[in-house]
C-alpha positions as MATLAB code, in Angstrom:
seq = 'MDMAYAMASNGGATGSTGAWGSIGAFLPFILIFVVFYFLIIMPQRKQTQEHKKMLDALKRGDKIITNGGIYGRVVDIKENKLIIEISKGVEIDILKGAVANKVKE';
ca = [
     -48.642  152.096    6.205;
     -45.423  153.865    7.105;
     -44.168  150.712    8.823;
     -44.688  148.609    5.692;
     -42.823  151.159    3.600;
     -39.884  151.208    6.032;
     -39.600  147.420    6.029;
     -39.763  147.220    2.244;
     -37.094  149.882    1.667;
     -34.717  148.320    4.227;
     -34.839  144.850    2.645;
     -32.359  145.654   -0.117;
     -29.619  146.701    2.342;
     -29.377  143.305    4.048;
     -28.648  141.434    0.819;
     -25.628  143.575   -0.152;
     -23.173  142.253    2.460;
     -21.269  140.281   -0.172;
     -18.344  137.925    0.413;
     -16.851  139.948    3.295;
     -20.006  139.431    5.309;
     -19.549  135.655    5.462;
     -15.787  135.870    6.050;
     -16.302  138.586    8.618;
     -18.570  136.299   10.586;
     -15.792  133.696   10.917;
     -12.947  136.177   11.448;
     -13.180  136.184   15.278;
     -13.021  132.373   15.331;
     -10.011  132.376   13.023;
      -8.229  134.944   15.184;
      -8.954  132.968   18.355;
      -7.550  129.797   16.758;
      -4.373  131.642   15.686;
      -3.868  133.006   19.205;
      -4.420  129.559   20.749;
      -1.970  128.024   18.278;
       0.850  130.411   19.151;
       0.176  130.550   22.892;
      -0.745  126.928   23.656;
      -0.209  124.423   20.848;
       3.244  125.487   19.629;
       4.930  125.644   23.082;
       3.367  122.304   24.079;
       4.679  120.662   20.897;
       8.168  122.067   21.565;
       8.110  120.810   25.154;
       7.053  117.324   24.010;
       9.892  117.181   21.482;
      12.451  118.228   24.127;
      11.136  115.570   26.546;
      11.430  112.903   23.834;
      15.033  113.963   23.119;
      15.837  113.739   26.835;
      14.354  110.220   27.034;
      16.307  109.081   23.981;
      19.551  110.462   25.455;
      19.246  108.602   28.778;
      22.086  106.246   29.559;
      23.294  104.080   32.438;
      24.305  106.040   35.495;
      22.033  109.038   34.816;
      20.111  110.287   37.821;
      16.419  110.854   37.129;
      13.183  111.809   38.822;
       9.935  110.084   37.898;
       6.492  111.618   37.523;
       5.655  110.064   40.897;
       8.531  111.922   42.584;
      10.937  108.990   42.945;
      14.628  109.776   42.576;
      16.810  107.055   41.154;
      19.820  106.099   39.075;
      19.431  104.295   35.749;
      20.852  100.763   36.002;
      19.619   99.250   32.739;
      17.688  100.402   29.691;
      15.295   98.081   27.892;
      13.176   98.828   24.838;
      10.317  100.669   26.573;
      11.326  100.544   30.228;
      14.100  101.478   32.591;
      15.439   99.689   35.621;
      16.372  102.250   38.224;
      18.050  101.900   41.590;
      16.228  103.939   44.211;
      18.270  102.748   47.169;
      21.278  100.504   47.641;
      20.171   97.102   46.372;
      16.576   98.217   45.607;
      15.729   98.296   41.907;
      12.397   98.967   40.230;
      11.156   98.822   36.653;
       9.454  101.909   35.229;
       8.223  102.936   31.814;
      10.390  105.410   29.937;
       7.436  107.756   29.704;
       7.278  107.960   33.508;
      10.559  109.880   33.638;
       9.884  113.525   34.396;
      13.404  114.970   34.315;
      17.043  114.133   34.305;
      18.626  115.441   37.509;
      21.467  117.842   36.810;
      24.554  117.050   38.781;
];
């Protein structure tokens, strides 16, 4: 009998959580998303924008390194590809997106 009384008197307390109870349940997820945004998403977006600027600024004669580790000098620039000279008289075509960095002289 005491157990039934305890369960009945405790039932009213669970229904009074209100609006903060539902928001409070999602608060940890919201905080995790905010932390991920500032630590991962924002820096990655900035790095992608800088890489795109570097690709757009490439011109003939620039020395580059590809994602595959090939050093070369830009000979010609087409719409979506570059022709680079990797050795005297040896030229290859690569996609612009395959350029990792511009080599500083």
